[in-house]
C-alpha positions, 0 to 999 in steps of 0.5 A: 262801441258796437259789439257784433256777434253772429248767431245762427239758430238752425232747426233740422227736420221735416214737417211731413215726418211728424216729430221729425218736424221738431226743429222746424217747429222751434224755428217757427215759434222763435219767429212768432216770439220775435214779432213781439220781442225782436232777437239781436239783428245779427241772429239768423233763424233757418230751417234745414233738412240736415244736409251736412253741407247746408248745415256748415254753410249756415253756421260757418263764421258764427260765434254761436250756432244752436241746432235743434233736431229730433232724436231717436233713443232706445228706449225712447222718452218722447219729449225729453230734451238733450243739450250738448255743447262744444266749441271748435276745440271741444270734444267730438260729437256723437249726436244721433239724428233722425236723418240719414247722415246725422248731425254727429257726422256733419259736426265731424266733417265741419271739424275736419274742414275747419268750418265749425262755429266758435260755439255749437249748442245742440238740442236733441228732442226725443220723438215718439212718431216719425211716420209719414204725416204732419203734426207733432206728438203730444209730448214733443209739442209740449216742449216746443215753447220751453225749448224756444225759451231755452234757445232765446236764453242761449242767444242772450248769454252769447250777446252778454258774453260778447258785450263783456268779453 
């Protein structure tokens, strides 16, 4: 019996706003890691600028969508990773993003339109610097590899649950 599980991992960001490139850096790291240990065939790795319509297109019809984004908090603890999980009937999201409309608003729009994934896991990484320029700050760069490992673990749990469910 073949189990088919659609998974989307979406890095939200902008490489030219320093720590705002966190999501894209995680996607790049996952692509490099997949060269040695491939992800399940039904897994899509995508970069997104945070546009709500694009996010919905990327996660629509998936069993699992993992979104990685930079976040701003006051006071800030650069490099701190926050994890939020919800399902299509779960609690409302109030996740803040470093982007104009925000991930929370995209989730609410998708909920209203019936376009949420079955499961949505958001990893929000507190940034230190969103000024113009390239390169992540040291505390954010330090969490990219462990965060890529966490995302791979999410994918493995989803694949295993599908195989046993």
